PyMOL Python script that loads the backbone (N, CA, C, O; Angstrom):
from pymol import cmd

cmd.read_pdbstr("""\
ATOM      1  N   MET A   1     -12.731  -4.780  17.231  1.00  0.00           N
ATOM      2  CA  MET A   1     -14.033  -4.742  16.723  1.00  0.00           C
ATOM      3  C   MET A   1     -14.551  -3.378  17.194  1.00  0.00           C
ATOM      4  O   MET A   1     -14.648  -3.156  18.401  1.00  0.00           O
ATOM      5  N   LYS A   2     -14.878  -2.483  16.304  1.00  0.00           N
ATOM      6  CA  LYS A   2     -15.339  -1.072  16.824  1.00  0.00           C
ATOM      7  C   LYS A   2     -16.832  -1.014  16.719  1.00  0.00           C
ATOM      8  O   LYS A   2     -17.443  -1.494  15.765  1.00  0.00           O
ATOM      9  N   SER A   3     -17.383  -0.425  17.706  1.00  0.00           N
ATOM     10  CA  SER A   3     -18.841  -0.230  17.575  1.00  0.00           C
ATOM     11  C   SER A   3     -19.293   1.190  17.409  1.00  0.00           C
ATOM     12  O   SER A   3     -18.682   1.980  18.127  1.00  0.00           O
ATOM     13  N   TYR A   4     -20.454   1.836  16.437  1.00  0.00           N
ATOM     14  CA  TYR A   4     -20.409   2.817  16.118  1.00  0.00           C
ATOM     15  C   TYR A   4     -21.927   3.001  16.229  1.00  0.00           C
ATOM     16  O   TYR A   4     -22.724   2.293  15.614  1.00  0.00           O
ATOM     17  N   GLU A   5     -22.311   4.097  17.136  1.00  0.00           N
ATOM     18  CA  GLU A   5     -23.475   4.540  17.244  1.00  0.00           C
ATOM     19  C   GLU A   5     -24.261   5.019  15.805  1.00  0.00           C
ATOM     20  O   GLU A   5     -23.687   5.840  15.089  1.00  0.00           O
ATOM     21  N   LEU A   6     -25.280   4.607  15.498  1.00  0.00           N
ATOM     22  CA  LEU A   6     -25.558   5.721  13.949  1.00  0.00           C
ATOM     23  C   LEU A   6     -27.107   6.187  13.932  1.00  0.00           C
ATOM     24  O   LEU A   6     -27.898   5.726  14.756  1.00  0.00           O
ATOM     25  N   LYS A   7     -27.392   6.870  13.218  1.00  0.00           N
ATOM     26  CA  LYS A   7     -28.790   7.053  12.626  1.00  0.00           C
ATOM     27  C   LYS A   7     -29.344   6.784  11.643  1.00  0.00           C
ATOM     28  O   LYS A   7     -30.572   6.840  11.568  1.00  0.00           O
ATOM     29  N   SER A   8     -28.643   6.455  10.733  1.00  0.00           N
ATOM     30  CA  SER A   8     -28.764   5.735   9.499  1.00  0.00           C
ATOM     31  C   SER A   8     -27.502   5.495   8.491  1.00  0.00           C
ATOM     32  O   SER A   8     -26.436   6.094   8.348  1.00  0.00           O
ATOM     33  N   LEU A   9     -28.099   4.330   7.840  1.00  0.00           N
ATOM     34  CA  LEU A   9     -27.119   3.878   6.428  1.00  0.00           C
ATOM     35  C   LEU A   9     -27.471   4.784   5.511  1.00  0.00           C
ATOM     36  O   LEU A   9     -28.647   5.142   5.445  1.00  0.00           O
ATOM     37  N   LEU A  10     -26.415   5.347   4.577  1.00  0.00           N
ATOM     38  CA  LEU A  10     -26.671   6.227   3.489  1.00  0.00           C
ATOM     39  C   LEU A  10     -26.038   5.595   2.224  1.00  0.00           C
ATOM     40  O   LEU A  10     -24.996   4.964   2.402  1.00  0.00           O
ATOM     41  N   THR A  11     -26.558   5.688   0.916  1.00  0.00           N
ATOM     42  CA  THR A  11     -26.030   5.360  -0.419  1.00  0.00           C
ATOM     43  C   THR A  11     -25.887   6.428  -0.881  1.00  0.00           C
ATOM     44  O   THR A  11     -26.640   7.360  -0.597  1.00  0.00           O
ATOM     45  N   LYS A  12     -24.807   6.543  -1.761  1.00  0.00           N
ATOM     46  CA  LYS A  12     -24.580   7.627  -2.779  1.00  0.00           C
ATOM     47  C   LYS A  12     -24.315   7.099  -4.332  1.00  0.00           C
ATOM     48  O   LYS A  12     -23.177   6.630  -4.344  1.00  0.00           O
ATOM     49  N   PHE A  13     -24.779   7.018  -5.335  1.00  0.00           N
ATOM     50  CA  PHE A  13     -24.143   6.699  -6.517  1.00  0.00           C
ATOM     51  C   PHE A  13     -24.162   7.903  -7.533  1.00  0.00           C
ATOM     52  O   PHE A  13     -24.976   8.791  -7.784  1.00  0.00           O
ATOM     53  N   PHE A  14     -22.666   7.483  -8.106  1.00  0.00           N
ATOM     54  CA  PHE A  14     -22.506   8.734  -9.044  1.00  0.00           C
ATOM     55  C   PHE A  14     -21.657   8.293 -10.121  1.00  0.00           C
ATOM     56  O   PHE A  14     -21.293   7.117 -10.128  1.00  0.00           O
ATOM     57  N   TYR A  15     -21.294   9.081 -11.028  1.00  0.00           N
ATOM     58  CA  TYR A  15     -20.452   8.423 -12.314  1.00  0.00           C
ATOM     59  C   TYR A  15     -19.162   9.444 -11.902  1.00  0.00           C
ATOM     60  O   TYR A  15     -19.328  10.597 -11.504  1.00  0.00           O
ATOM     61  N   ARG A  16     -18.159   8.946 -12.036  1.00  0.00           N
ATOM     62  CA  ARG A  16     -16.733   9.416 -12.261  1.00  0.00           C
ATOM     63  C   ARG A  16     -16.226   9.048 -13.608  1.00  0.00           C
ATOM     64  O   ARG A  16     -16.340   7.864 -13.927  1.00  0.00           O
ATOM     65  N   SER A  17     -15.653   9.921 -14.495  1.00  0.00           N
ATOM     66  CA  SER A  17     -15.067   9.290 -15.670  1.00  0.00           C
ATOM     67  C   SER A  17     -15.863   8.266 -16.401  1.00  0.00           C
ATOM     68  O   SER A  17     -15.333   7.276 -16.905  1.00  0.00           O
ATOM     69  N   GLU A  18     -17.250   8.534 -16.457  1.00  0.00           N
ATOM     70  CA  GLU A  18     -18.291   7.671 -17.265  1.00  0.00           C
ATOM     71  C   GLU A  18     -18.363   6.145 -16.511  1.00  0.00           C
ATOM     72  O   GLU A  18     -18.806   5.182 -17.136  1.00  0.00           O
ATOM     73  N   HIS A  19     -17.875   6.018 -15.079  1.00  0.00           N
ATOM     74  CA  HIS A  19     -17.942   4.733 -14.378  1.00  0.00           C
ATOM     75  C   HIS A  19     -18.846   4.827 -13.227  1.00  0.00           C
ATOM     76  O   HIS A  19     -18.626   5.650 -12.338  1.00  0.00           O
ATOM     77  N   LEU A  20     -19.924   3.973 -13.190  1.00  0.00           N
ATOM     78  CA  LEU A  20     -20.406   4.174 -12.067  1.00  0.00           C
ATOM     79  C   LEU A  20     -20.173   3.895 -10.423  1.00  0.00           C
ATOM     80  O   LEU A  20     -20.153   2.703 -10.118  1.00  0.00           O
ATOM     81  N   TYR A  21     -20.046   4.589  -9.644  1.00  0.00           N
ATOM     82  CA  TYR A  21     -19.593   4.395  -8.419  1.00  0.00           C
ATOM     83  C   TYR A  21     -20.915   4.136  -7.373  1.00  0.00           C
ATOM     84  O   TYR A  21     -22.103   4.333  -7.624  1.00  0.00           O
ATOM     85  N   PHE A  22     -20.346   3.664  -6.205  1.00  0.00           N
ATOM     86  CA  PHE A  22     -21.319   3.394  -5.147  1.00  0.00           C
ATOM     87  C   PHE A  22     -20.800   3.479  -3.789  1.00  0.00           C
ATOM     88  O   PHE A  22     -19.933   2.663  -3.476  1.00  0.00           O
ATOM     89  N   GLN A  23     -21.229   4.413  -2.853  1.00  0.00           N
ATOM     90  CA  GLN A  23     -20.638   4.422  -1.786  1.00  0.00           C
ATOM     91  C   GLN A  23     -21.580   4.416  -0.582  1.00  0.00           C
ATOM     92  O   GLN A  23     -22.781   4.673  -0.660  1.00  0.00           O
ATOM     93  N   ILE A  24     -21.004   4.139   0.403  1.00  0.00           N
ATOM     94  CA  ILE A  24     -22.191   3.503   1.690  1.00  0.00           C
ATOM     95  C   ILE A  24     -21.422   4.576   2.892  1.00  0.00           C
ATOM     96  O   ILE A  24     -20.224   4.645   3.167  1.00  0.00           O
ATOM     97  N   MET A  25     -22.529   5.325   3.448  1.00  0.00           N
ATOM     98  CA  MET A  25     -21.780   6.080   4.231  1.00  0.00           C
ATOM     99  C   MET A  25     -22.866   5.929   5.619  1.00  0.00           C
ATOM    100  O   MET A  25     -24.079   5.744   5.523  1.00  0.00           O
ATOM    101  N   ILE A  26     -22.223   6.038   6.687  1.00  0.00           N
ATOM    102  CA  ILE A  26     -22.752   6.078   7.823  1.00  0.00           C
ATOM    103  C   ILE A  26     -23.040   7.293   8.623  1.00  0.00           C
ATOM    104  O   ILE A  26     -22.082   7.996   8.944  1.00  0.00           O
ATOM    105  N   GLN A  27     -24.105   7.593   8.945  1.00  0.00           N
ATOM    106  CA  GLN A  27     -24.622   9.022   9.317  1.00  0.00           C
ATOM    107  C   GLN A  27     -24.707   9.082  11.217  1.00  0.00           C
ATOM    108  O   GLN A  27     -25.737   8.728  11.791  1.00  0.00           O
ATOM    109  N   GLY A  28     -23.903   9.405  11.719  1.00  0.00           N
ATOM    110  CA  GLY A  28     -23.698   9.471  13.115  1.00  0.00           C
ATOM    111  C   GLY A  28     -24.555  10.616  13.633  1.00  0.00           C
ATOM    112  O   GLY A  28     -25.372  11.169  12.897  1.00  0.00           O
ATOM    113  N   GLU A  29     -24.348  11.007  15.032  1.00  0.00           N
ATOM    114  CA  GLU A  29     -24.798  12.010  15.748  1.00  0.00           C
ATOM    115  C   GLU A  29     -24.548  13.587  15.250  1.00  0.00           C
ATOM    116  O   GLU A  29     -25.294  14.528  15.523  1.00  0.00           O
ATOM    117  N   ASN A  30     -23.383  13.651  14.494  1.00  0.00           N
ATOM    118  CA  ASN A  30     -22.799  15.125  14.261  1.00  0.00           C
ATOM    119  C   ASN A  30     -22.098  15.050  12.958  1.00  0.00           C
ATOM    120  O   ASN A  30     -21.684  16.081  12.427  1.00  0.00           O
ATOM    121  N   SER A  31     -21.933  13.811  12.381  1.00  0.00           N
ATOM    122  CA  SER A  31     -21.236  13.750  11.157  1.00  0.00           C
ATOM    123  C   SER A  31     -21.595  12.547  10.227  1.00  0.00           C
ATOM    124  O   SER A  31     -22.271  11.618  10.669  1.00  0.00           O
ATOM    125  N   ILE A  32     -21.155  12.562   8.974  1.00  0.00           N
ATOM    126  CA  ILE A  32     -21.463  11.644   8.186  1.00  0.00           C
ATOM    127  C   ILE A  32     -19.948  10.770   7.829  1.00  0.00           C
ATOM    128  O   ILE A  32     -18.945  11.476   7.724  1.00  0.00           O
ATOM    129  N   GLU A  33     -19.811   9.443   7.670  1.00  0.00           N
ATOM    130  CA  GLU A  33     -18.444   9.026   7.585  1.00  0.00           C
ATOM    131  C   GLU A  33     -18.563   7.989   6.441  1.00  0.00           C
ATOM    132  O   GLU A  33     -19.446   7.146   6.279  1.00  0.00           O
ATOM    133  N   LEU A  34     -17.494   8.239   5.704  1.00  0.00           N
ATOM    134  CA  LEU A  34     -17.684   7.291   4.347  1.00  0.00           C
ATOM    135  C   LEU A  34     -17.108   5.861   5.024  1.00  0.00           C
ATOM    136  O   LEU A  34     -16.091   5.687   5.695  1.00  0.00           O
ATOM    137  N   TYR A  35     -18.123   4.917   4.604  1.00  0.00           N
ATOM    138  CA  TYR A  35     -17.466   3.415   5.100  1.00  0.00           C
ATOM    139  C   TYR A  35     -16.789   2.901   3.929  1.00  0.00           C
ATOM    140  O   TYR A  35     -15.755   2.270   4.146  1.00  0.00           O
ATOM    141  N   GLY A  36     -17.245   3.077   2.489  1.00  0.00           N
ATOM    142  CA  GLY A  36     -16.682   2.370   1.501  1.00  0.00           C
ATOM    143  C   GLY A  36     -17.121   2.913   0.102  1.00  0.00           C
ATOM    144  O   GLY A  36     -18.230   3.413  -0.087  1.00  0.00           O
ATOM    145  N   GLU A  37     -16.197   2.781  -0.830  1.00  0.00           N
ATOM    146  CA  GLU A  37     -16.507   3.222  -2.154  1.00  0.00           C
ATOM    147  C   GLU A  37     -16.285   1.722  -3.225  1.00  0.00           C
ATOM    148  O   GLU A  37     -15.344   0.930  -3.166  1.00  0.00           O
ATOM    149  N   TYR A  38     -17.449   1.679  -4.143  1.00  0.00           N
ATOM    150  CA  TYR A  38     -17.419   0.486  -4.770  1.00  0.00           C
ATOM    151  C   TYR A  38     -17.817   0.751  -6.015  1.00  0.00           C
ATOM    152  O   TYR A  38     -18.698   1.561  -6.307  1.00  0.00           O
ATOM    153  N   THR A  39     -16.944  -0.171  -7.073  1.00  0.00           N
ATOM    154  CA  THR A  39     -17.305  -0.165  -8.573  1.00  0.00           C
ATOM    155  C   THR A  39     -17.979  -1.114  -8.733  1.00  0.00           C
ATOM    156  O   THR A  39     -18.676  -0.965  -9.736  1.00  0.00           O
ATOM    157  N   ASP A  40     -18.169  -2.239  -8.141  1.00  0.00           N
ATOM    158  CA  ASP A  40     -18.971  -3.303  -8.565  1.00  0.00           C
ATOM    159  C   ASP A  40     -20.222  -3.514  -7.734  1.00  0.00           C
ATOM    160  O   ASP A  40     -20.053  -3.532  -6.514  1.00  0.00           O
ATOM    161  N   TYR A  41     -21.358  -3.665  -8.167  1.00  0.00           N
ATOM    162  CA  TYR A  41     -22.913  -3.354  -7.549  1.00  0.00           C
ATOM    163  C   TYR A  41     -22.804  -4.509  -6.717  1.00  0.00           C
ATOM    164  O   TYR A  41     -22.821  -4.284  -5.507  1.00  0.00           O
ATOM    165  N   ASN A  42     -22.682  -5.826  -7.132  1.00  0.00           N
ATOM    166  CA  ASN A  42     -22.804  -6.775  -6.351  1.00  0.00           C
ATOM    167  C   ASN A  42     -21.670  -6.843  -4.972  1.00  0.00           C
ATOM    168  O   ASN A  42     -22.254  -7.477  -4.094  1.00  0.00           O
ATOM    169  N   GLU A  43     -20.646  -6.532  -4.611  1.00  0.00           N
ATOM    170  CA  GLU A  43     -19.894  -6.161  -3.665  1.00  0.00           C
ATOM    171  C   GLU A  43     -20.460  -4.851  -2.775  1.00  0.00           C
ATOM    172  O   GLU A  43     -20.511  -4.810  -1.545  1.00  0.00           O
ATOM    173  N   TYR A  44     -20.817  -3.929  -3.583  1.00  0.00           N
ATOM    174  CA  TYR A  44     -21.740  -2.729  -2.827  1.00  0.00           C
ATOM    175  C   TYR A  44     -22.754  -3.642  -1.940  1.00  0.00           C
ATOM    176  O   TYR A  44     -22.721  -3.850  -0.727  1.00  0.00           O
ATOM    177  N   LYS A  45     -23.655  -4.117  -2.909  1.00  0.00           N
ATOM    178  CA  LYS A  45     -25.007  -4.522  -2.130  1.00  0.00           C
ATOM    179  C   LYS A  45     -24.876  -5.576  -1.283  1.00  0.00           C
ATOM    180  O   LYS A  45     -25.817  -5.827  -0.531  1.00  0.00           O
ATOM    181  N   GLU A  46     -23.815  -6.294  -1.255  1.00  0.00           N
ATOM    182  CA  GLU A  46     -23.532  -7.495  -0.323  1.00  0.00           C
ATOM    183  C   GLU A  46     -23.152  -6.738   1.116  1.00  0.00           C
ATOM    184  O   GLU A  46     -23.702  -6.978   2.191  1.00  0.00           O
ATOM    185  N   THR A  47     -22.243  -5.912   0.924  1.00  0.00           N
ATOM    186  CA  THR A  47     -21.748  -4.930   1.961  1.00  0.00           C
ATOM    187  C   THR A  47     -23.029  -4.192   2.595  1.00  0.00           C
ATOM    188  O   THR A  47     -23.131  -4.328   3.814  1.00  0.00           O
ATOM    189  N   PHE A  48     -23.911  -3.515   2.024  1.00  0.00           N
ATOM    190  CA  PHE A  48     -24.763  -2.826   2.468  1.00  0.00           C
ATOM    191  C   PHE A  48     -25.859  -3.418   3.287  1.00  0.00           C
ATOM    192  O   PHE A  48     -26.318  -2.888   4.299  1.00  0.00           O
ATOM    193  N   ASP A  49     -26.400  -5.003   2.580  1.00  0.00           N
ATOM    194  CA  ASP A  49     -27.029  -5.701   3.296  1.00  0.00           C
ATOM    195  C   ASP A  49     -26.596  -6.319   4.522  1.00  0.00           C
ATOM    196  O   ASP A  49     -27.288  -6.581   5.505  1.00  0.00           O
ATOM    197  N   ILE A  50     -25.106  -6.564   4.307  1.00  0.00           N
ATOM    198  CA  ILE A  50     -24.479  -7.288   5.815  1.00  0.00           C
ATOM    199  C   ILE A  50     -24.720  -6.052   6.927  1.00  0.00           C
ATOM    200  O   ILE A  50     -25.097  -6.312   8.070  1.00  0.00           O
ATOM    201  N   LEU A  51     -24.447  -4.587   6.442  1.00  0.00           N
ATOM    202  CA  LEU A  51     -24.685  -3.708   7.637  1.00  0.00           C
ATOM    203  C   LEU A  51     -25.813  -3.551   8.063  1.00  0.00           C
ATOM    204  O   LEU A  51     -25.967  -3.587   9.284  1.00  0.00           O
ATOM    205  N   GLN A  52     -27.105  -3.300   7.079  1.00  0.00           N
ATOM    206  CA  GLN A  52     -28.355  -3.099   7.441  1.00  0.00           C
ATOM    207  C   GLN A  52     -28.730  -4.342   8.307  1.00  0.00           C
ATOM    208  O   GLN A  52     -29.392  -4.177   9.331  1.00  0.00           O
ATOM    209  N   LYS A  53     -28.352  -5.486   7.948  1.00  0.00           N
ATOM    210  CA  LYS A  53     -28.845  -6.854   8.685  1.00  0.00           C
ATOM    211  C   LYS A  53     -28.589  -6.724  10.175  1.00  0.00           C
ATOM    212  O   LYS A  53     -29.453  -6.936  11.026  1.00  0.00           O
ATOM    213  N   ASN A  54     -26.990  -6.260  10.501  1.00  0.00           N
ATOM    214  CA  ASN A  54     -26.384  -6.061  11.615  1.00  0.00           C
ATOM    215  C   ASN A  54     -27.234  -5.092  12.522  1.00  0.00           C
ATOM    216  O   ASN A  54     -27.491  -5.422  13.679  1.00  0.00           O
ATOM    217  N   LEU A  55     -27.641  -3.973  12.031  1.00  0.00           N
ATOM    218  CA  LEU A  55     -28.234  -2.719  12.520  1.00  0.00           C
ATOM    219  C   LEU A  55     -29.550  -3.159  13.003  1.00  0.00           C
ATOM    220  O   LEU A  55     -29.830  -2.990  14.190  1.00  0.00           O
ATOM    221  N   ALA A  56     -30.469  -3.762  12.114  1.00  0.00           N
ATOM    222  CA  ALA A  56     -31.485  -4.195  12.425  1.00  0.00           C
ATOM    223  C   ALA A  56     -31.714  -5.087  13.835  1.00  0.00           C
ATOM    224  O   ALA A  56     -32.457  -4.874  14.793  1.00  0.00           O
ATOM    225  N   GLU A  57     -30.708  -6.238  13.546  1.00  0.00           N
ATOM    226  CA  GLU A  57     -30.519  -7.222  14.722  1.00  0.00           C
ATOM    227  C   GLU A  57     -30.009  -6.559  16.033  1.00  0.00           C
ATOM    228  O   GLU A  57     -30.653  -6.752  17.064  1.00  0.00           O
ATOM    229  N   ASN A  58     -28.982  -5.852  16.053  1.00  0.00           N
ATOM    230  CA  ASN A  58     -28.434  -5.234  17.146  1.00  0.00           C
ATOM    231  C   ASN A  58     -28.711  -3.813  17.665  1.00  0.00           C
ATOM    232  O   ASN A  58     -28.220  -3.398  18.715  1.00  0.00           O
ATOM    233  N   ASN A  59     -29.660  -2.966  16.742  1.00  0.00           N
ATOM    234  CA  ASN A  59     -29.761  -1.622  16.970  1.00  0.00           C
ATOM    235  C   ASN A  59     -28.507  -0.827  17.280  1.00  0.00           C
ATOM    236  O   ASN A  59     -28.483   0.142  18.039  1.00  0.00           O
ATOM    237  N   GLN A  60     -27.375  -1.366  16.565  1.00  0.00           N
ATOM    238  CA  GLN A  60     -26.036  -0.601  16.329  1.00  0.00           C
ATOM    239  C   GLN A  60     -25.358  -1.146  15.490  1.00  0.00           C
ATOM    240  O   GLN A  60     -25.748  -2.186  14.962  1.00  0.00           O
ATOM    241  N   LEU A  61     -24.267  -0.611  15.195  1.00  0.00           N
ATOM    242  CA  LEU A  61     -23.456  -1.133  14.114  1.00  0.00           C
ATOM    243  C   LEU A  61     -22.102  -1.271  14.693  1.00  0.00           C
ATOM    244  O   LEU A  61     -21.500  -0.509  15.450  1.00  0.00           O
ATOM    245  N   LYS A  62     -21.657  -2.695  14.045  1.00  0.00           N
ATOM    246  CA  LYS A  62     -20.265  -3.278  14.900  1.00  0.00           C
ATOM    247  C   LYS A  62     -19.443  -2.998  13.298  1.00  0.00           C
ATOM    248  O   LYS A  62     -19.883  -3.519  12.273  1.00  0.00           O
ATOM    249  N   ILE A  63     -18.599  -2.387  13.302  1.00  0.00           N
ATOM    250  CA  ILE A  63     -17.482  -2.312  12.395  1.00  0.00           C
ATOM    251  C   ILE A  63     -16.447  -3.434  12.463  1.00  0.00           C
ATOM    252  O   ILE A  63     -15.824  -3.793  13.462  1.00  0.00           O
ATOM    253  N   ILE A  64     -16.398  -3.767  11.621  1.00  0.00           N
ATOM    254  CA  ILE A  64     -15.215  -5.281  11.438  1.00  0.00           C
ATOM    255  C   ILE A  64     -14.144  -5.209  10.505  1.00  0.00           C
ATOM    256  O   ILE A  64     -12.968  -5.522  10.689  1.00  0.00           O
ATOM    257  N   SER A  65     -14.720  -4.733   9.422  1.00  0.00           N
ATOM    258  CA  SER A  65     -13.928  -4.388   8.028  1.00  0.00           C
ATOM    259  C   SER A  65     -12.826  -3.269   8.252  1.00  0.00           C
ATOM    260  O   SER A  65     -12.977  -2.270   8.955  1.00  0.00           O
ATOM    261  N   GLU A  66     -11.873  -3.555   7.648  1.00  0.00           N
ATOM    262  CA  GLU A  66     -10.563  -2.534   7.481  1.00  0.00           C
ATOM    263  C   GLU A  66     -11.018  -1.583   6.358  1.00  0.00           C
ATOM    264  O   GLU A  66     -10.426  -0.525   6.142  1.00  0.00           O
ATOM    265  N   LYS A  67     -11.994  -1.956   5.710  1.00  0.00           N
ATOM    266  CA  LYS A  67     -12.343  -0.935   4.634  1.00  0.00           C
ATOM    267  C   LYS A  67     -12.948   0.547   5.227  1.00  0.00           C
ATOM    268  O   LYS A  67     -13.096   1.567   4.554  1.00  0.00           O
ATOM    269  N   PHE A  68     -13.168   0.427   6.257  1.00  0.00           N
ATOM    270  CA  PHE A  68     -13.692   1.829   7.162  1.00  0.00           C
ATOM    271  C   PHE A  68     -12.966   2.879   7.181  1.00  0.00           C
ATOM    272  O   PHE A  68     -12.080   2.949   8.033  1.00  0.00           O
ATOM    273  N   VAL A  69     -13.139   3.829   6.353  1.00  0.00           N
ATOM    274  CA  VAL A  69     -12.459   4.968   6.170  1.00  0.00           C
ATOM    275  C   VAL A  69     -13.062   6.256   6.951  1.00  0.00           C
ATOM    276  O   VAL A  69     -13.977   6.837   6.368  1.00  0.00           O
ATOM    277  N   VAL A  70     -12.731   6.661   7.953  1.00  0.00           N
ATOM    278  CA  VAL A  70     -13.054   7.915   8.571  1.00  0.00           C
ATOM    279  C   VAL A  70     -12.966   9.258   7.599  1.00  0.00           C
ATOM    280  O   VAL A  70     -11.871   9.617   7.166  1.00  0.00           O
ATOM    281  N   SER A  71     -13.988   9.862   7.333  1.00  0.00           N
ATOM    282  CA  SER A  71     -13.847  10.830   6.550  1.00  0.00           C
ATOM    283  C   SER A  71     -15.118  11.659   6.960  1.00  0.00           C
ATOM    284  O   SER A  71     -16.254  11.453   6.531  1.00  0.00           O
ATOM    285  N   LYS A  72     -14.694  12.766   7.984  1.00  0.00           N
ATOM    286  CA  LYS A  72     -15.974  13.378   8.709  1.00  0.00           C
ATOM    287  C   LYS A  72     -16.473  14.323   7.738  1.00  0.00           C
ATOM    288  O   LYS A  72     -15.685  15.085   7.180  1.00  0.00           O
ATOM    289  N   ILE A  73     -17.933  14.348   7.438  1.00  0.00           N
ATOM    290  CA  ILE A  73     -18.723  15.373   6.566  1.00  0.00           C
ATOM    291  C   ILE A  73     -19.467  15.700   7.769  1.00  0.00           C
ATOM    292  O   ILE A  73     -20.125  15.004   8.543  1.00  0.00           O
ATOM    293  N   PRO A  74     -19.107  17.340   7.715  1.00  0.00           N
ATOM    294  CA  PRO A  74     -20.061  17.967   8.780  1.00  0.00           C
ATOM    295  C   PRO A  74     -21.467  18.136   8.036  1.00  0.00           C
ATOM    296  O   PRO A  74     -21.582  18.423   6.844  1.00  0.00           O
ATOM    297  N   LEU A  75     -22.587  17.895   8.990  1.00  0.00           N
ATOM    298  CA  LEU A  75     -23.942  18.134   8.704  1.00  0.00           C
ATOM    299  C   LEU A  75     -24.392  19.311   8.813  1.00  0.00           C
ATOM    300  O   LEU A  75     -24.150  20.009   9.797  1.00  0.00           O
ATOM    301  N   ALA A  76     -25.175  19.730   7.727  1.00  0.00           N
ATOM    302  CA  ALA A  76     -25.601  21.172   7.422  1.00  0.00           C
ATOM    303  C   ALA A  76     -26.912  21.294   8.744  1.00  0.00           C
ATOM    304  O   ALA A  76     -27.523  20.351   9.246  1.00  0.00           O
ATOM    305  N   LYS A  77     -27.040  22.589   9.018  1.00  0.00           N
ATOM    306  CA  LYS A  77     -27.815  22.642  10.130  1.00  0.00           C
ATOM    307  C   LYS A  77     -29.129  23.539   9.642  1.00  0.00           C
ATOM    308  O   LYS A  77     -29.012  24.535   8.927  1.00  0.00           O
ATOM    309  N   VAL A  78     -30.206  23.107  10.065  1.00  0.00           N
ATOM    310  CA  VAL A  78     -31.391  23.593   9.176  1.00  0.00           C
ATOM    311  C   VAL A  78     -32.064  24.550  10.601  1.00  0.00           C
ATOM    312  O   VAL A  78     -32.310  24.054  11.700  1.00  0.00           O
ATOM    313  N   ALA A  79     -32.258  25.960  10.231  1.00  0.00           N
ATOM    314  CA  ALA A  79     -32.879  26.629  11.197  1.00  0.00           C
ATOM    315  C   ALA A  79     -34.250  26.654  11.212  1.00  0.00           C
ATOM    316  O   ALA A  79     -34.846  27.268  12.097  1.00  0.00           O
TER     317      ALA A  79
END
""", "prot")
cmd.dss("prot")
cmd.show_as("cartoon", "prot")
cmd.util.cbc("prot")
cmd.orient("prot")
């Protein structure tokens, strides 16, 4: 089980080839990591709700899923 400190959960909705996609991203201290990408809204919503509940109850996120994809996206620094 992996524990991950985060600042917030992020969601991105977008179209690819005329199909709607949903992404769940985890914002950490210095990066944003892609947790998962979904084409099924119900699967996305169920996963997001579980992550959000875990965060609210434990004040941290425990990653148990094999879907976790580490894809570090650098954050823009604002002057």
